[in-house]
C-alpha positions as CSV (number, residue, x, y, z in Angstrom):
1,M,-119.6,-175.5,48.2
2,N,-122.2,-173.2,46.6
3,R,-121.8,-169.6,45.9
4,T,-123.7,-168.5,48.9
5,S,-121.4,-170.4,51.3
6,L,-118.3,-169.0,49.5
7,A,-119.5,-165.5,49.8
8,I,-120.1,-165.9,53.5
9,C,-116.6,-167.3,54.1
10,L,-115.0,-164.5,52.1
11,A,-117.0,-161.9,54.1
12,A,-116.0,-163.5,57.4
13,S,-112.3,-163.7,56.3
14,L,-112.4,-160.1,55.2
15,A,-114.0,-158.9,58.5
16,A,-111.3,-160.8,60.5
17,T,-108.6,-159.2,58.5
18,V,-110.0,-155.8,58.8
19,G,-110.6,-156.3,62.6
20,C,-107.0,-157.4,63.2
21,S,-105.7,-154.4,61.2
22,S,-107.9,-152.0,63.2
23,K,-106.6,-153.4,66.6
24,N,-103.0,-153.1,65.5
25,Y,-103.5,-149.6,64.4
26,V,-105.2,-148.6,67.6
27,K,-102.5,-150.2,69.6
28,Q,-99.8,-148.4,67.6
29,Q,-101.6,-145.1,68.2
30,T,-102.4,-145.5,71.9
31,T,-99.1,-147.1,73.2
32,P,-97.0,-143.8,72.9
33,L,-99.8,-141.9,74.6
34,I,-99.9,-144.4,77.5
35,N,-96.2,-144.3,77.8
36,K,-96.2,-140.5,77.8
37,T,-98.9,-140.5,80.4
38,N,-96.9,-142.9,82.6
39,E,-93.8,-140.6,82.2
40,L,-95.9,-137.6,83.3
41,D,-97.3,-139.5,86.3
42,D,-93.7,-140.4,87.3
43,L,-92.6,-136.9,86.9
44,T,-95.5,-135.5,88.8
45,A,-94.8,-138.0,91.6
46,K,-91.1,-136.9,91.7
47,N,-92.1,-133.3,91.7
48,T,-94.4,-133.9,94.6
49,R,-91.7,-135.7,96.6
50,D,-89.2,-132.9,95.8
51,I,-91.8,-130.2,96.9
52,K,-92.4,-132.1,100.2
53,E,-88.6,-132.4,100.8
54,V,-88.1,-128.7,100.1
55,D,-91.1,-127.8,102.4
56,A,-89.7,-130.1,105.1
57,R,-86.3,-128.4,104.9
58,A,-88.0,-125.0,104.9
59,Q,-90.1,-125.9,108.0
60,A,-87.0,-127.2,109.8
61,A,-85.1,-124.0,109.0
62,I,-88.0,-121.9,110.2
63,Q,-88.2,-124.0,113.4
64,A,-84.4,-123.6,113.9
65,V,-84.7,-119.8,113.4
66,N,-87.6,-119.7,115.8
67,T,-85.7,-121.7,118.4
68,K,-82.6,-119.5,118.0
69,T,-84.8,-116.4,118.3
70,T,-86.4,-117.8,121.5
71,E,-83.0,-118.6,123.0
72,V,-81.7,-115.1,122.1
73,E,-84.8,-113.5,123.7
74,Q,-84.4,-115.6,126.8
75,K,-80.7,-114.7,127.1
76,T,-81.5,-111.1,126.5
77,Q,-84.3,-111.2,129.2
78,T,-81.9,-113.0,131.6
79,A,-79.2,-110.4,131.0
80,A,-81.7,-107.6,131.6
81,Q,-82.8,-109.2,134.8
82,N,-79.2,-109.6,136.0
83,A,-78.4,-106.0,135.1
84,T,-81.5,-104.9,137.1
85,Q,-80.5,-107.0,140.1
86,A,-76.9,-105.7,139.9
87,Q,-78.2,-102.2,139.8
88,Q,-80.4,-102.8,142.8
89,V,-77.5,-104.3,144.7
90,A,-75.3,-101.3,143.7
91,D,-78.0,-98.9,144.8
92,A,-78.5,-100.7,148.1
93,A,-74.7,-100.6,148.7
94,N,-74.5,-96.9,147.8
95,G,-77.4,-96.3,150.2
96,R,-75.6,-98.1,153.0
97,V,-72.4,-96.2,152.2
98,G,-74.3,-92.9,152.2
99,I,-75.8,-93.8,155.6
100,L,-72.5,-94.8,157.1
101,T,-70.8,-91.7,155.7
102,N,-73.5,-89.4,157.2
103,T,-73.2,-91.3,160.4
104,V,-69.5,-90.9,160.7
105,A,-69.7,-87.3,159.6
106,N,-72.2,-86.6,162.3
107,L,-70.6,-88.5,165.2
108,D,-70.1,-85.3,167.0
109,N,-73.9,-84.8,167.1
110,Y,-74.4,-88.0,169.0
111,H,-74.6,-88.3,172.7
112,P,-74.6,-91.5,174.8
113,V,-77.8,-93.0,176.2
114,A,-76.4,-96.1,177.8
115,E,-73.1,-97.8,177.9
116,T,-71.5,-101.0,179.1
117,S,-68.2,-102.9,178.9
118,V,-68.2,-106.6,178.3
119,K,-65.2,-108.6,179.4
120,F,-63.5,-111.6,177.7
121,G,-61.3,-114.4,178.9
122,F,-57.6,-114.6,178.0
123,N,-57.1,-115.0,174.3
124,R,-60.9,-115.6,173.9
125,D,-63.5,-113.8,171.6
126,N,-66.7,-115.6,172.7
127,L,-69.3,-113.9,174.9
128,T,-69.6,-115.1,178.4
129,K,-73.0,-115.4,180.2
130,Q,-72.2,-112.2,182.1
131,A,-71.3,-110.4,178.9
132,Q,-74.6,-111.4,177.3
133,E,-76.6,-110.2,180.3
134,A,-74.8,-106.8,180.2
135,L,-75.7,-106.5,176.5
136,D,-79.3,-107.5,177.2
137,Q,-79.6,-104.6,179.7
138,L,-78.2,-102.1,177.1
139,A,-80.3,-103.5,174.2
140,A,-83.5,-103.2,176.3
141,Q,-83.3,-99.4,175.7
142,I,-82.9,-99.6,171.9
143,A,-86.6,-99.8,171.2
144,N,-87.2,-96.4,172.9
145,T,-84.2,-94.7,171.4
146,K,-84.8,-92.8,168.1
147,G,-81.9,-92.1,165.7
148,Y,-79.7,-94.4,167.6
149,L,-76.2,-95.7,166.9
150,I,-74.2,-98.3,168.7
151,A,-70.4,-97.6,169.0
152,L,-68.1,-100.5,169.8
153,E,-64.5,-100.3,170.8
154,G,-62.7,-103.6,171.1
155,G,-59.6,-103.9,173.3
156,T,-57.0,-106.4,174.5
157,D,-54.2,-106.7,177.1
158,S,-50.6,-106.2,176.2
159,V,-49.8,-109.8,175.7
160,G,-49.0,-110.8,172.1
161,S,-48.0,-108.9,168.9
162,P,-49.8,-105.7,167.9
163,D,-51.2,-107.3,164.7
164,Y,-52.6,-110.3,166.6
165,N,-54.2,-108.0,169.2
166,Y,-55.8,-105.8,166.6
167,D,-57.3,-108.9,165.0
168,L,-58.4,-110.3,168.4
169,S,-60.0,-107.0,169.4
170,Q,-61.9,-106.9,166.1
171,R,-63.1,-110.5,166.6
172,R,-64.4,-109.6,170.1
173,A,-66.3,-106.7,168.6
174,N,-67.7,-109.0,165.9
175,S,-69.0,-111.3,168.7
176,V,-71.0,-108.3,170.1
177,I,-72.3,-107.4,166.6
178,Q,-73.5,-110.9,166.0
179,Y,-75.2,-111.1,169.3
180,L,-77.1,-107.8,168.9
181,A,-78.0,-108.5,165.2
182,T,-79.2,-112.0,166.0
183,K,-81.1,-111.4,169.2
184,Y,-82.3,-107.8,168.7
185,N,-82.2,-107.4,164.9
186,V,-79.9,-104.4,165.1
187,P,-79.0,-103.6,161.4
188,A,-75.3,-103.4,160.5
189,H,-75.4,-99.8,159.5
190,K,-76.4,-98.9,163.0
191,I,-73.2,-100.2,164.4
192,Y,-69.9,-98.4,164.3
193,V,-66.9,-100.6,165.1
194,I,-63.2,-100.1,165.8
195,G,-60.7,-102.6,167.0
196,L,-58.0,-100.8,169.1
197,G,-55.9,-103.8,170.2
198,K,-53.8,-102.8,173.2
199,D,-53.7,-99.2,172.2
200,K,-56.3,-97.9,174.6
201,P,-56.1,-99.7,177.9
202,V,-58.4,-98.7,180.7
203,E,-56.1,-100.1,183.4
204,S,-52.4,-100.8,183.7
205,N,-51.2,-104.0,182.0
206,K,-48.7,-104.5,184.8
207,T,-51.2,-106.3,187.0
208,S,-53.4,-109.4,186.4
209,K,-56.5,-107.4,187.2
210,G,-55.6,-104.6,184.9
211,R,-55.0,-107.0,182.0
212,A,-58.3,-108.6,182.7
213,D,-60.1,-105.3,182.5
214,N,-58.4,-104.5,179.2
215,R,-59.8,-107.6,177.6
216,R,-63.1,-106.0,176.7
217,V,-65.5,-104.4,174.3
218,D,-66.9,-101.0,175.2
219,V,-70.5,-100.6,174.0
220,R,-72.2,-97.3,173.8
221,L,-75.9,-96.7,172.8
222,M,-75.9,-93.2,171.3
223,T,-78.6,-91.0,169.8
224,N,-78.6,-87.8,167.7
225,T,-82.1,-86.7,168.9
226,V,-82.5,-83.6,171.1
227,G,-83.4,-84.2,174.7
228,G,-82.1,-87.8,174.9
229,S,-81.9,-89.5,178.3
230,Q,-78.8,-89.3,180.5
231,P,-76.2,-92.0,180.1
232,A,-77.1,-95.1,182.2
233,P,-74.5,-96.3,184.7
234,T,-71.8,-98.5,183.3
235,T,-72.9,-102.2,183.6
236,G,-69.6,-103.6,182.5
237,T,-68.7,-105.3,185.8
238,N,-68.8,-108.8,184.4
239,N,-65.7,-110.8,185.2
240,P,-65.4,-113.9,183.0
241,S,-63.7,-116.9,184.5
242,M,-62.8,-118.2,181.0
């Protein structure tokens, strides 16, 4: 080997040695940086997940609060509506009581326009056909009567206990009320009712005919207006066969 070849070999060997040394040095210097960067990436990713979890919990809490607030608002609104309805019912009831009080207080100012007496079968409280016809004749005058009131007095014969007869006379009066309210739309506050039982007979209970006449409801159409018409003849001649 001549000197030139030897010099080339030595130069190549030195270059290889220097190259290897440089690579090792670079690797030693960059590896910690790469590891640190990876750690930072992992930490950043973890922080991002934590932030998302915190945000999700916060959003859920906000949603829960909003839902609860909505429920409270709805319940408050419902309570307010119920209170308003209750007040309206109370006001209406007070109005009816006031009307009835004034009506009762001014009964002396009313005078009859028409009257009839409807009869009932023994121990019965249902209206017969004849009783309905008598009520129809009286009710025909309601439309032309201002400031009217209908007074009902229910009665019975003397058969049975006082308590039972009071109840029976009230049921008979209720049958008249239902008929007038259903067929002629007479409001409840326009009707004044009393169940007298056997306490106010129109005939003697010693005879069959007298007892039949006492099983009745007397109906009077009355008005508090001046110059009302004279009372119509009593139409209560119906004699039920029931």
